[in-house]
DRENDO-1510 file (C-alpha; in Angstrom, 1 decimal, always signed):
<recs>
REC; n; res; u; v; w
REC; 1; MET; +69.5; +14.4; +22.9 .
REC; 2; LYS; +68.6; +17.3; +25.0 .
REC; 3; LYS; +65.2; +18.9; +24.4 .
REC; 4; HIS; +65.2; +22.5; +23.3 .
REC; 5; MET; +63.3; +24.2; +26.2 .
REC; 6; GLN; +63.3; +27.7; +24.8 .
REC; 7; PHE; +60.5; +29.5; +22.9 .
REC; 8; THR; +61.2; +31.4; +19.6 .
REC; 9; ALA; +60.3; +35.1; +19.6 .
REC; 10; ILE; +56.8; +34.2; +18.3 .
REC; 11; GLY; +56.5; +31.3; +20.6 .
REC; 12; LEU; +57.3; +33.6; +23.6 .
REC; 13; LEU; +54.6; +35.9; +22.6 .
REC; 14; ALA; +52.1; +33.3; +22.2 .
REC; 15; ALA; +53.0; +31.7; +25.4 .
REC; 16; SER; +53.0; +34.8; +27.4 .
REC; 17; VAL; +49.2; +35.2; +26.9 .
REC; 18; CYS; +48.1; +31.8; +27.8 .
REC; 19; ALA; +46.2; +31.2; +30.8 .
REC; 20; CYS; +47.8; +30.0; +34.0 .
REC; 21; SER; +46.5; +28.4; +37.2 .
REC; 22; ASP; +48.3; +31.0; +39.4 .
REC; 23; SER; +49.6; +34.6; +39.2 .
REC; 24; GLU; +53.1; +33.6; +38.1 .
REC; 25; PRO; +53.9; +34.2; +34.4 .
REC; 26; VAL; +54.1; +31.2; +32.3 .
REC; 27; LEU; +57.8; +31.7; +31.4 .
REC; 28; THR; +59.0; +31.8; +34.9 .
REC; 29; ARG; +57.0; +28.8; +36.1 .
REC; 30; HIS; +58.8; +25.4; +36.1 .
REC; 31; ASP; +56.1; +23.2; +37.5 .
REC; 32; TRP; +53.9; +22.6; +34.5 .
REC; 33; SER; +52.1; +19.5; +35.9 .
REC; 34; ASP; +48.8; +21.1; +35.7 .
REC; 35; MET; +48.7; +20.0; +31.9 .
REC; 36; GLU; +47.4; +23.3; +30.5 .
REC; 37; TYR; +47.8; +23.6; +26.8 .
REC; 38; PHE; +50.4; +26.2; +25.6 .
REC; 39; ALA; +50.5; +27.8; +22.0 .
REC; 40; SER; +54.1; +26.9; +20.9 .
REC; 41; GLN; +56.0; +27.3; +17.7 .
REC; 42; ASP; +58.7; +25.3; +16.1 .
REC; 43; ALA; +62.3; +26.1; +17.0 .
REC; 44; ASP; +64.5; +27.9; +14.6 .
REC; 45; LYS; +66.7; +24.6; +14.2 .
REC; 46; GLN; +65.2; +21.0; +13.3 .
REC; 47; ASP; +67.6; +18.3; +14.2 .
REC; 48; ILE; +66.3; +15.0; +13.0 .
REC; 49; PHE; +64.0; +16.1; +10.0 .
REC; 50; TYR; +66.3; +18.6; +8.5 .
REC; 51; LYS; +65.2; +22.2; +7.4 .
REC; 52; PRO; +67.7; +24.7; +6.1 .
REC; 53; ALA; +68.1; +28.0; +8.1 .
REC; 54; VAL; +66.3; +29.8; +5.3 .
REC; 55; GLY; +63.5; +28.3; +3.2 .
REC; 56; PHE; +62.4; +24.6; +2.9 .
REC; 57; VAL; +63.3; +21.3; +1.3 .
REC; 58; GLY; +61.9; +20.2; -2.0 .
REC; 59; ASP; +62.3; +17.0; -4.0 .
REC; 60; PRO; +65.3; +15.1; -2.3 .
REC; 61; MET; +67.8; +13.4; -4.8 .
REC; 62; PRO; +69.7; +11.1; -2.6 .
REC; 63; PHE; +73.0; +9.6; -3.8 .
REC; 64; PHE; +75.6; +7.4; -1.9 .
REC; 65; ASP; +79.0; +8.8; -2.6 .
REC; 66; PRO; +81.5; +5.9; -2.9 .
REC; 67; VAL; +84.5; +8.4; -2.7 .
REC; 68; ASP; +83.4; +10.0; +0.7 .
REC; 69; ASN; +81.5; +6.9; +1.9 .
REC; 70; ASP; +78.5; +9.0; +2.7 .
REC; 71; PHE; +75.2; +10.0; +1.4 .
REC; 72; LYS; +74.7; +13.3; -0.4 .
REC; 73; ILE; +71.1; +14.4; -0.4 .
REC; 74; LEU; +70.7; +17.0; -3.2 .
REC; 75; TYR; +67.3; +18.9; -3.0 .
REC; 76; LEU; +65.4; +21.8; -4.5 .
REC; 77; GLN; +65.9; +24.9; -2.2 .
REC; 78; ASP; +62.4; +26.5; -1.8 .
REC; 79; TYR; +63.0; +30.2; -0.4 .
REC; 80; ARG; +59.4; +31.4; +0.2 .
REC; 81; PRO; +59.0; +33.7; -1.7 .
REC; 82; ASN; +60.8; +32.5; -4.6 .
REC; 83; GLN; +62.0; +34.9; -7.2 .
REC; 84; ALA; +59.5; +35.0; -10.2 .
REC; 85; TYR; +60.3; +32.7; -13.0 .
REC; 86; VAL; +63.6; +31.7; -11.4 .
REC; 87; TYR; +63.5; +29.4; -8.6 .
REC; 88; HIS; +64.6; +26.1; -7.1 .
REC; 89; PRO; +68.4; +26.0; -7.2 .
REC; 90; ILE; +69.9; +22.7; -6.1 .
REC; 91; TRP; +71.3; +22.6; -2.5 .
REC; 92; ALA; +72.6; +19.7; -0.7 .
REC; 93; VAL; +73.4; +18.1; +2.7 .
REC; 94; SER; +75.5; +15.1; +3.6 .
REC; 95; THR; +74.8; +12.4; +6.1 .
REC; 96; ARG; +76.2; +8.9; +7.1 .
REC; 97; ASP; +73.2; +7.7; +8.8 .
REC; 98; GLY; +70.1; +9.7; +8.0 .
REC; 99; ALA; +69.8; +11.1; +11.3 .
REC; 100; SER; +72.4; +13.9; +11.4 .
REC; 101; TYR; +73.2; +16.3; +8.5 .
REC; 102; GLN; +75.8; +18.7; +7.4 .
REC; 103; ALA; +74.8; +21.5; +5.1 .
REC; 104; MET; +76.7; +21.9; +1.9 .
REC; 105; GLY; +74.9; +25.1; +0.5 .
REC; 106; GLU; +74.2; +25.7; -3.0 .
REC; 107; LEU; +75.5; +23.3; -5.6 .
REC; 108; VAL; +73.9; +24.2; -8.9 .
REC; 109; PRO; +72.2; +27.7; -9.4 .
REC; 110; THR; +69.4; +28.3; -11.7 .
REC; 111; GLY; +69.7; +29.8; -15.0 .
REC; 112; ASN; +68.5; +33.4; -15.9 .
REC; 113; ALA; +64.9; +33.9; -16.9 .
REC; 114; ALA; +65.8; +33.5; -20.6 .
REC; 115; GLU; +67.3; +30.0; -20.1 .
REC; 116; ILE; +65.9; +26.5; -20.1 .
REC; 117; ASP; +66.9; +26.0; -16.5 .
REC; 118; ALA; +65.3; +29.3; -15.2 .
REC; 119; ALA; +63.5; +26.9; -12.8 .
REC; 120; ILE; +65.1; +23.7; -11.7 .
REC; 121; GLY; +63.3; +20.4; -11.2 .
REC; 122; THR; +64.2; +16.9; -9.9 .
REC; 123; GLY; +67.0; +14.6; -11.2 .
REC; 124; SER; +69.6; +12.1; -10.0 .
REC; 125; THR; +73.3; +11.6; -9.6 .
REC; 126; ILE; +75.7; +9.0; -10.7 .
REC; 127; TYR; +79.4; +8.5; -10.3 .
REC; 128; HIS; +81.6; +7.2; -13.1 .
REC; 129; GLN; +85.3; +7.2; -13.7 .
REC; 130; GLY; +86.1; +10.0; -11.3 .
REC; 131; THR; +83.2; +12.4; -12.4 .
REC; 132; TYR; +79.8; +13.1; -10.7 .
REC; 133; TYR; +77.1; +13.4; -13.3 .
REC; 134; THR; +73.9; +15.0; -12.0 .
REC; 135; PHE; +71.0; +15.0; -14.5 .
REC; 136; TYR; +68.2; +17.5; -13.7 .
REC; 137; THR; +65.1; +19.0; -15.0 .
REC; 138; GLY; +65.2; +22.5; -16.6 .
REC; 139; HIS; +61.9; +24.4; -16.6 .
REC; 140; SER; +61.6; +27.4; -18.9 .
REC; 141; ALA; +59.9; +30.6; -17.6 .
REC; 142; ASN; +59.2; +31.6; -21.2 .
REC; 143; LYS; +58.9; +28.9; -24.0 .
REC; 144; ALA; +59.5; +31.8; -26.6 .
REC; 145; ASN; +63.1; +32.0; -25.4 .
REC; 146; THR; +63.7; +28.1; -25.7 .
REC; 147; GLY; +62.2; +27.1; -29.0 .
REC; 148; GLY; +58.8; +26.2; -27.6 .
REC; 149; ILE; +60.4; +23.6; -25.0 .
REC; 150; ASN; +58.9; +24.0; -21.6 .
REC; 151; GLU; +60.8; +21.0; -19.8 .
REC; 152; ALA; +64.0; +19.3; -20.7 .
REC; 153; VAL; +66.7; +17.0; -19.2 .
REC; 154; LEU; +70.0; +18.8; -18.5 .
REC; 155; LEU; +73.5; +17.8; -17.1 .
REC; 156; CYS; +76.0; +19.2; -14.8 .
REC; 157; THR; +79.3; +17.6; -13.7 .
REC; 158; SER; +81.9; +17.8; -10.9 .
REC; 159; SER; +85.1; +16.3; -9.9 .
REC; 160; ASP; +84.6; +17.0; -6.2 .
REC; 161; PHE; +81.1; +17.4; -5.5 .
REC; 162; LYS; +81.6; +21.0; -4.6 .
REC; 163; THR; +82.1; +22.9; -7.9 .
REC; 164; TRP; +79.8; +22.0; -10.6 .
REC; 165; THR; +79.9; +22.9; -14.3 .
REC; 166; LYS; +76.7; +23.0; -16.5 .
REC; 167; ASP; +77.0; +21.1; -19.8 .
REC; 168; ARG; +75.2; +23.2; -22.2 .
REC; 169; ASN; +75.8; +20.6; -24.9 .
REC; 170; LEU; +73.5; +18.0; -23.5 .
REC; 171; MET; +69.8; +18.7; -23.6 .
REC; 172; ILE; +67.3; +15.9; -24.0 .
REC; 173; THR; +63.7; +16.9; -25.0 .
REC; 174; GLY; +60.4; +15.2; -25.7 .
REC; 175; GLU; +60.2; +16.9; -29.1 .
REC; 176; ALA; +60.1; +13.7; -31.3 .
REC; 177; GLU; +58.0; +11.4; -29.2 .
REC; 178; TYR; +56.8; +12.9; -26.1 .
REC; 179; ASP; +55.1; +16.0; -24.5 .
REC; 180; VAL; +57.5; +19.1; -24.3 .
REC; 181; ASN; +55.5; +20.5; -21.3 .
REC; 182; ASP; +55.8; +17.4; -19.2 .
REC; 183; PHE; +59.1; +16.0; -19.6 .
REC; 184; ARG; +61.1; +15.8; -16.3 .
REC; 185; ASP; +62.6; +14.0; -13.3 .
REC; 186; PRO; +65.4; +11.9; -15.0 .
REC; 187; PHE; +66.5; +8.9; -13.1 .
REC; 188; VAL; +70.0; +7.4; -14.4 .
REC; 189; TYR; +71.2; +4.0; -13.3 .
REC; 190; ARG; +73.7; +1.3; -14.5 .
REC; 191; ALA; +71.9; -1.6; -16.1 .
REC; 192; ASP; +73.1; -5.4; -15.8 .
REC; 193; ASP; +74.6; -5.1; -19.3 .
REC; 194; GLY; +76.8; -2.4; -18.3 .
REC; 195; SER; +74.9; +0.3; -20.2 .
REC; 196; PHE; +73.5; +3.6; -18.5 .
REC; 197; ARG; +69.7; +3.9; -18.7 .
REC; 198; MET; +67.6; +6.9; -18.0 .
REC; 199; LEU; +63.9; +7.0; -16.9 .
REC; 200; VAL; +62.0; +10.3; -17.6 .
REC; 201; SER; +58.4; +11.1; -16.5 .
REC; 202; THR; +56.5; +12.3; -19.5 .
REC; 203; ARG; +53.4; +11.9; -21.6 .
REC; 204; ARG; +52.9; +10.4; -25.0 .
REC; 205; ASN; +49.6; +11.2; -26.9 .
REC; 206; GLY; +48.3; +12.8; -23.6 .
REC; 207; LYS; +48.9; +9.7; -21.5 .
REC; 208; GLY; +51.4; +9.4; -18.7 .
REC; 209; VAL; +54.5; +7.1; -19.5 .
REC; 210; LEU; +58.0; +6.6; -18.2 .
REC; 211; ALA; +60.3; +7.1; -21.3 .
REC; 212; GLU; +63.6; +5.1; -21.5 .
REC; 213; TYR; +66.9; +6.1; -22.9 .
REC; 214; SER; +70.4; +4.4; -23.1 .
REC; 215; SER; +73.9; +5.4; -23.2 .
REC; 216; ASP; +77.5; +4.1; -23.1 .
REC; 217; ASN; +79.1; +7.3; -21.9 .
REC; 218; LEU; +76.5; +9.4; -20.1 .
REC; 219; LEU; +76.7; +11.9; -22.9 .
REC; 220; ASP; +75.1; +10.5; -25.9 .
REC; 221; TRP; +71.7; +9.1; -25.4 .
REC; 222; LYS; +69.5; +7.1; -27.5 .
REC; 223; SER; +65.6; +6.6; -27.1 .
REC; 224; GLU; +64.6; +3.1; -26.1 .
REC; 225; GLY; +60.7; +3.8; -26.2 .
REC; 226; VAL; +58.3; +3.4; -23.4 .
REC; 227; PHE; +59.7; +1.7; -20.2 .
REC; 228; MET; +56.2; +1.6; -18.5 .
REC; 229; THR; +52.8; +3.1; -19.1 .
REC; 230; MET; +51.0; +4.9; -16.4 .
REC; 231; MET; +47.7; +3.6; -15.5 .
REC; 232; TRP; +44.5; +5.5; -16.1 .
REC; 233; ASP; +45.2; +9.3; -15.6 .
REC; 234; ARG; +48.0; +8.8; -13.1 .
REC; 235; PHE; +51.4; +10.6; -13.4 .
REC; 236; TYR; +54.5; +9.0; -11.7 .
REC; 237; GLU; +56.8; +11.7; -10.6 .
REC; 238; CYS; +60.4; +11.3; -9.2 .
REC; 239; PRO; +60.8; +7.6; -10.4 .
REC; 240; ASP; +63.4; +5.7; -8.7 .
REC; 241; LEU; +64.5; +2.1; -10.0 .
REC; 242; PHE; +66.6; -0.4; -8.0 .
REC; 243; LYS; +67.2; -4.2; -7.1 .
REC; 244; MET; +66.8; -5.2; -3.5 .
REC; 245; GLY; +67.5; -9.0; -2.8 .
REC; 246; ASP; +65.7; -10.9; -5.5 .
REC; 247; TRP; +63.2; -8.1; -6.4 .
REC; 248; TRP; +63.2; -5.0; -8.7 .
REC; 249; TYR; +61.3; -2.1; -7.7 .
REC; 250; LEU; +60.0; +1.2; -9.1 .
REC; 251; VAL; +59.3; +3.8; -6.2 .
REC; 252; TYR; +57.5; +6.8; -7.6 .
REC; 253; SER; +55.2; +9.7; -6.2 .
REC; 254; GLU; +51.8; +9.7; -7.7 .
REC; 255; GLN; +50.9; +13.4; -8.8 .
REC; 256; HIS; +47.0; +12.9; -8.7 .
REC; 257; ASN; +45.5; +14.8; -6.1 .
REC; 258; ALA; +43.1; +12.0; -5.0 .
REC; 259; ILE; +46.2; +9.9; -4.2 .
REC; 260; ARG; +49.5; +12.2; -3.8 .
REC; 261; ARG; +51.8; +9.9; -2.0 .
REC; 262; VAL; +54.8; +7.6; -2.5 .
REC; 263; GLN; +54.1; +4.2; -4.1 .
REC; 264; TYR; +55.9; +1.2; -5.6 .
REC; 265; PHE; +55.7; -1.5; -8.1 .
REC; 266; LYS; +57.6; -4.8; -7.8 .
REC; 267; GLY; +58.8; -7.6; -9.9 .
REC; 268; ARG; +61.2; -10.5; -9.9 .
REC; 269; THR; +62.7; -9.2; -13.2 .
REC; 270; ILE; +62.7; -5.9; -14.8 .
REC; 271; ASP; +60.5; -7.3; -17.4 .
REC; 272; GLU; +57.9; -8.4; -14.8 .
REC; 273; LEU; +58.2; -4.9; -13.2 .
REC; 274; ARG; +57.5; -3.3; -16.7 .
REC; 275; ALA; +54.5; -5.4; -17.1 .
REC; 276; CYS; +52.8; -4.2; -13.9 .
REC; 277; THR; +50.7; -1.7; -15.7 .
REC; 278; ALA; +50.6; -3.4; -19.2 .
REC; 279; ASN; +46.9; -4.1; -18.6 .
REC; 280; ASP; +45.4; -0.7; -18.5 .
REC; 281; ALA; +41.8; -2.0; -18.5 .
REC; 282; GLY; +40.9; -1.3; -14.9 .
REC; 283; LEU; +42.7; -4.3; -13.6 .
REC; 284; TRP; +44.5; -3.2; -10.3 .
REC; 285; PRO; +47.9; -5.0; -9.9 .
REC; 286; ASP; +47.4; -5.8; -6.3 .
REC; 287; SER; +50.1; -8.2; -5.8 .
REC; 288; HIS; +52.7; -6.0; -7.5 .
REC; 289; GLU; +51.8; -2.5; -6.1 .
REC; 290; GLY; +52.1; -1.0; -2.6 .
REC; 291; PHE; +52.2; +2.3; -0.7 .
REC; 292; LEU; +55.0; +3.4; +1.4 .
REC; 293; ASP; +53.6; +6.2; +3.6 .
REC; 294; SER; +50.8; +8.7; +4.1 .
REC; 295; ARG; +50.4; +11.9; +2.2 .
REC; 296; GLY; +52.7; +13.5; +4.9 .
REC; 297; LEU; +55.7; +12.2; +2.8 .
REC; 298; TYR; +56.2; +13.1; -0.9 .
REC; 299; ALA; +58.7; +13.0; -3.7 .
REC; 300; GLY; +60.5; +10.0; -1.9 .
REC; 301; LYS; +63.7; +8.6; -3.6 .
REC; 302; THR; +66.0; +6.0; -2.2 .
REC; 303; ALA; +69.8; +5.3; -1.9 .
REC; 304; SER; +71.8; +2.4; -0.5 .
REC; 305; ASP; +75.1; +2.2; +1.2 .
REC; 306; GLY; +75.4; -1.5; +0.0 .
REC; 307; THR; +74.0; -2.8; +3.3 .
REC; 308; ASP; +70.7; -0.6; +4.0 .
REC; 309; ARG; +68.6; +1.3; +1.7 .
REC; 310; TYR; +66.9; +4.5; +2.8 .
REC; 311; ILE; +64.3; +6.7; +1.5 .
REC; 312; TRP; +64.2; +10.5; +1.6 .
REC; 313; GLY; +61.2; +12.7; +1.0 .
REC; 314; TRP; +59.7; +16.0; +2.1 .
REC; 315; CYS; +57.0; +16.5; +4.6 .
REC; 316; ALA; +55.0; +19.4; +3.6 .
REC; 317; SER; +54.6; +22.5; +5.9 .
REC; 318; ARG; +51.2; +23.8; +6.3 .
REC; 319; ALA; +49.7; +27.3; +5.3 .
REC; 320; GLY; +49.7; +29.6; +8.3 .
REC; 321; PHE; +51.6; +27.0; +10.3 .
REC; 322; ASN; +48.2; +25.5; +11.0 .
REC; 323; THR; +47.8; +21.6; +11.0 .
REC; 324; THR; +44.6; +21.9; +8.9 .
REC; 325; GLY; +46.0; +24.5; +6.6 .
REC; 326; TYR; +46.7; +23.8; +3.0 .
REC; 327; ARG; +49.7; +21.6; +2.3 .
REC; 328; ASP; +52.6; +23.8; +0.9 .
REC; 329; TRP; +55.0; +22.6; -1.7 .
REC; 330; ALA; +58.2; +21.6; +0.2 .
REC; 331; GLY; +59.0; +21.3; +3.8 .
REC; 332; ASN; +61.3; +19.3; +6.0 .
REC; 333; LEU; +63.6; +16.5; +4.9 .
REC; 334; VAL; +62.5; +13.0; +6.2 .
REC; 335; CYS; +64.4; +9.8; +6.2 .
REC; 336; HIS; +63.0; +6.3; +6.7 .
REC; 337; LYS; +64.7; +2.9; +6.4 .
REC; 338; LEU; +63.3; +0.5; +3.8 .
REC; 339; ILE; +62.2; -2.9; +5.2 .
REC; 340; GLN; +61.8; -5.7; +2.7 .
REC; 341; HIS; +59.5; -8.6; +3.6 .
REC; 342; SER; +59.5; -12.3; +2.2 .
REC; 343; ASP; +56.9; -11.7; -0.4 .
REC; 344; GLY; +58.9; -8.8; -1.8 .
REC; 345; SER; +56.6; -6.2; -0.2 .
REC; 346; LEU; +58.1; -3.0; +1.2 .
REC; 347; THR; +57.5; -1.1; +4.4 .
REC; 348; LEU; +59.3; +1.8; +6.1 .
REC; 349; GLY; +60.8; +1.9; +9.6 .
REC; 350; GLU; +63.0; +4.1; +11.7 .
REC; 351; ALA; +66.4; +4.9; +10.6 .
REC; 352; PRO; +68.5; +3.0; +13.3 .
REC; 353; ALA; +70.8; +6.0; +14.0 .
REC; 354; VAL; +67.7; +8.2; +15.2 .
REC; 355; ALA; +67.5; +6.1; +18.2 .
REC; 356; LYS; +71.2; +6.6; +19.0 .
REC; 357; LEU; +70.6; +10.5; +19.2 .
REC; 358; PHE; +68.7; +10.1; +22.4 .
REC; 359; GLY; +70.4; +9.4; +25.8 .
REC; 360; GLU; +68.2; +9.0; +29.0 .
REC; 361; TYR; +64.6; +8.0; +28.9 .
REC; 362; SER; +61.9; +8.2; +31.6 .
REC; 363; SER; +59.7; +5.3; +32.1 .
REC; 364; ILE; +56.1; +5.5; +32.6 .
REC; 365; ALA; +54.3; +2.7; +34.6 .
REC; 366; ASP; +52.0; +0.2; +32.7 .
REC; 367; PHE; +48.4; +1.2; +32.6 .
REC; 368; ASN; +45.1; -0.1; +31.3 .
REC; 369; LEU; +42.5; +1.9; +29.5 .
REC; 370; GLU; +38.8; +0.8; +29.0 .
REC; 371; GLY; +35.9; +2.2; +27.2 .
REC; 372; ASP; +36.1; +5.9; +26.1 .
REC; 373; THR; +39.1; +6.9; +28.2 .
REC; 374; HIS; +42.6; +8.4; +27.9 .
REC; 375; LYS; +45.7; +8.9; +29.9 .
REC; 376; LEU; +47.5; +12.3; +29.7 .
REC; 377; LEU; +51.2; +12.0; +29.5 .
REC; 378; PRO; +54.0; +14.6; +30.4 .
REC; 379; ARG; +54.9; +17.6; +28.3 .
REC; 380; LEU; +57.1; +17.0; +25.2 .
REC; 381; GLY; +60.1; +18.9; +24.2 .
REC; 382; TYR; +60.8; +20.2; +20.8 .
REC; 383; VAL; +62.7; +16.9; +19.9 .
REC; 384; ASN; +61.3; +13.6; +21.3 .
REC; 385; ARG; +61.3; +9.8; +21.0 .
REC; 386; ALA; +58.8; +7.5; +22.8 .
REC; 387; THR; +58.6; +3.7; +22.6 .
REC; 388; PHE; +55.8; +1.6; +24.1 .
REC; 389; THR; +53.5; -1.5; +23.4 .
REC; 390; VAL; +49.7; -1.4; +23.1 .
REC; 391; LYS; +47.9; -4.7; +23.3 .
REC; 392; THR; +44.2; -4.7; +22.4 .
REC; 393; SER; +41.8; -7.2; +24.0 .
REC; 394; GLY; +40.0; -7.9; +20.6 .
REC; 395; ARG; +40.0; -7.0; +17.0 .
REC; 396; GLU; +37.4; -4.4; +17.3 .
REC; 397; ASP; +39.3; -2.2; +19.9 .
REC; 398; ARG; +40.2; +1.3; +18.8 .
REC; 399; PHE; +43.1; +3.3; +20.2 .
REC; 400; GLY; +44.9; +6.4; +19.3 .
REC; 401; ILE; +47.8; +8.9; +20.2 .
REC; 402; SER; +47.0; +12.6; +20.7 .
REC; 403; LEU; +49.5; +15.3; +20.4 .
REC; 404; ALA; +49.3; +19.0; +21.1 .
REC; 405; ARG; +46.9; +18.3; +24.0 .
REC; 406; GLY; +46.0; +19.7; +27.5 .
REC; 407; ASN; +43.3; +19.4; +30.0 .
REC; 408; ASP; +41.7; +22.7; +28.4 .
REC; 409; SER; +42.5; +21.9; +24.8 .
REC; 410; ARG; +39.7; +22.9; +22.5 .
REC; 411; LYS; +41.2; +20.9; +19.8 .
REC; 412; TYR; +44.1; +18.6; +19.4 .
REC; 413; TYR; +45.4; +15.9; +16.9 .
REC; 414; THR; +45.1; +12.1; +17.0 .
REC; 415; LEU; +46.8; +9.4; +15.2 .
REC; 416; MET; +43.9; +7.0; +15.3 .
REC; 417; VAL; +44.1; +3.3; +14.8 .
REC; 418; ASN; +40.8; +1.8; +13.7 .
REC; 419; PRO; +39.6; -1.7; +12.7 .
REC; 420; GLU; +38.9; -2.2; +9.0 .
REC; 421; GLY; +37.2; -5.3; +8.9 .
REC; 422; LEU; +38.6; -8.3; +11.0 .
REC; 423; ASP; +42.0; -8.6; +9.4 .
REC; 424; ARG; +43.0; -5.0; +8.7 .
REC; 425; ARG; +43.7; -1.8; +10.5 .
REC; 426; LYS; +43.8; +1.8; +9.2 .
REC; 427; ILE; +45.3; +4.7; +10.7 .
REC; 428; ASN; +44.0; +8.2; +10.3 .
REC; 429; LEU; +44.9; +11.7; +11.5 .
REC; 430; GLU; +41.8; +13.3; +13.1 .
REC; 431; GLU; +41.2; +16.7; +14.8 .
REC; 432; GLU; +39.5; +15.9; +18.1 .
REC; 433; GLY; +38.2; +18.1; +20.9 .
REC; 434; PRO; +35.1; +20.4; +21.4 .
REC; 435; ASP; +36.2; +22.6; +18.4 .
REC; 436; GLY; +37.7; +19.7; +16.4 .
REC; 437; SER; +36.6; +18.9; +12.9 .
REC; 438; GLY; +37.1; +15.1; +13.2 .
REC; 439; PHE; +38.6; +13.2; +10.2 .
REC; 440; MET; +40.8; +15.4; +8.0 .
REC; 441; PRO; +39.9; +14.6; +4.5 .
REC; 442; ASP; +43.4; +15.6; +3.1 .
REC; 443; ASN; +45.2; +13.1; +5.3 .
REC; 444; ASP; +44.6; +9.6; +3.7 .
REC; 445; SER; +44.3; +6.4; +5.8 .
REC; 446; TYR; +47.0; +3.7; +5.7 .
REC; 447; LEU; +46.1; +0.2; +5.9 .
REC; 448; PHE; +47.9; -2.7; +7.4 .
REC; 449; ASP; +47.4; -6.1; +8.7 .
REC; 450; THR; +46.0; -6.6; +12.2 .
REC; 451; PRO; +48.6; -8.3; +14.4 .
REC; 452; ALA; +47.4; -11.8; +15.1 .
REC; 453; ASP; +48.3; -11.4; +18.8 .
REC; 454; GLY; +46.9; -7.9; +19.1 .
REC; 455; VAL; +50.2; -6.4; +20.0 .
REC; 456; TYR; +51.3; -3.2; +18.6 .
REC; 457; ASN; +54.9; -2.2; +19.1 .
REC; 458; ILE; +55.1; +1.6; +18.7 .
REC; 459; THR; +57.8; +4.1; +18.1 .
REC; 460; LEU; +57.0; +7.8; +18.1 .
REC; 461; VAL; +59.5; +10.4; +16.9 .
REC; 462; THR; +58.7; +14.1; +16.8 .
REC; 463; ASP; +60.9; +16.9; +15.7 .
REC; 464; ASN; +59.1; +20.1; +16.4 .
REC; 465; SER; +55.9; +19.8; +14.1 .
REC; 466; VAL; +57.2; +16.7; +12.2 .
REC; 467; VAL; +55.9; +13.4; +13.3 .
REC; 468; ALA; +56.8; +9.9; +12.3 .
REC; 469; LEU; +54.9; +6.9; +13.8 .
REC; 470; TYR; +56.1; +3.4; +13.4 .
REC; 471; ILE; +54.3; +0.2; +14.2 .
REC; 472; ASN; +55.6; -3.4; +14.2 .
REC; 473; ASP; +57.8; -2.7; +11.0 .
REC; 474; VAL; +54.6; -2.8; +9.0 .
REC; 475; LEU; +53.5; +0.9; +9.1 .
REC; 476; CYS; +55.2; +4.3; +8.9 .
REC; 477; TYR; +52.9; +7.2; +9.0 .
REC; 478; THR; +54.6; +10.7; +8.5 .
REC; 479; ASN; +52.6; +13.9; +9.1 .
REC; 480; ARG; +52.7; +17.6; +10.3 .
REC; 481; ILE; +51.1; +18.5; +13.7 .
REC; 482; TYR; +51.9; +22.0; +15.1 .
REC; 483; GLY; +52.0; +22.8; +18.8 .
REC; 484; ILE; +53.5; +19.6; +19.9 .
REC; 485; ALA; +56.4; +21.2; +21.8 .
REC; 486; MET; +55.7; +22.3; +25.5 .
REC; 487; ASN; +52.4; +20.3; +25.5 .
REC; 488; PRO; +51.2; +17.0; +26.9 .
REC; 489; TRP; +50.1; +14.2; +24.8 .
REC; 490; SER; +47.8; +11.1; +25.6 .
REC; 491; VAL; +47.1; +7.5; +24.8 .
REC; 492; ASN; +43.4; +6.9; +24.1 .
REC; 493; CYS; +41.1; +4.1; +24.1 .
REC; 494; TYR; +37.8; +4.5; +22.1 .
REC; 495; GLY; +36.0; +1.2; +23.1 .
REC; 496; GLY; +37.0; -2.1; +24.4 .
REC; 497; ASN; +40.2; -2.6; +26.4 .
REC; 498; ILE; +44.0; -1.8; +25.8 .
REC; 499; GLU; +47.0; -2.5; +27.8 .
REC; 500; VAL; +49.9; +0.0; +27.5 .
REC; 501; SER; +53.4; -1.3; +28.8 .
REC; 502; ASP; +57.1; -0.7; +28.5 .
REC; 503; MET; +56.7; +3.2; +27.9 .
REC; 504; ASN; +59.9; +5.0; +27.7 .
REC; 505; ILE; +60.1; +8.8; +26.8 .
REC; 506; SER; +63.2; +10.6; +25.9 .
REC; 507; LYS; +64.4; +13.2; +28.4 .
</recs>
């Protein structure tokens, strides 16, 4: 893949006022070996981690289309600003590999302000007997217009995945059993007994639950009671249920601000899966629960082509296009591949097709770092992929990867890998430099097992400000870091000794 070496209009202005080591303007200079920092902006187009030309991606709803033999990723279109009370129509893209996307535009418009789907929320799609069924959330702008109902499950159908018709005869609400204000995110699947099942995120008596419904025809639905209780005061958004190998999984996004990331439960059977939260007395189901990424990925849901299963979520943009700014709702579409381990645990890895987007690479000679040192590396473009190996000399050694860095950087951003005891490692996003604030509290740590041999095989993919870091098929860390393009980066040692080898950077 060729790097985009042009600035946007904003980026041009920002770059033109940066300091230079000579009298020649920045934009006409070709030798940037001085490693100064430049203020750069994202390009208009983002290639790997998709963003529409206008607005941002919210809550992906991936679906493998057996007719076209590709993935259709429906999502909530976030315009910014959105129209008051009427927002988030369903748009879509298609992809065969999770690396390249074809825009499909708007599929399902919102209703008007007086209708139950004045605003639209997450749902899911299923194909049956020549018809596509998309179940989605309707969110009322004014409950007075909808009989006191704030949220409901609605349906639209299509024969070609292009033209969709809303079925106003189907509306499932929580009136009888559940909370009418929290009743959303329907997920529909085909059960082993041939029936269709639906999970809905809701509350009963003030406590979060996943409600279950059944149907023989996708039109008439019967309540089956609570599928799973949500532990403590948590709320499981965007549920996704599937079987992979010998295990059943429930992937969901935890709404609680103290967590706010994609998680999962696992069980050998659906009954074992349902029982993961049966004990709500404070016992954490350690052997049945896991995390899939950092807070940089949210609203993740999966789809499989029968061979591989991928997860799509959104990486939030930041207020003011500032790495330390407040996380916006919605951002870029991010895809990772699910990796299943022998104990049933899940991790995320790079979608294989991403690597195929890149052609030539530049090699960097092996180097060692000792004590508190770093090696500054050549400038990155807008879209980059780097692979390399870090070997630590001991379990206490700390290292990191810094982006948006230069010799004169007042602050830059580091993916820091720290020891957490003898057998665990954690990764943080930290703001370093003379003006840096250190650990960024709204970026959680991600824990993983320390490799016994001290070898960390690393893949780093950046698309403008979206970053995905992969280590040893056991860690995926997605985040948002502005100013990567046109700037150097570094590998850092914070004590001890590390060996860096086999580094290849996309041209």
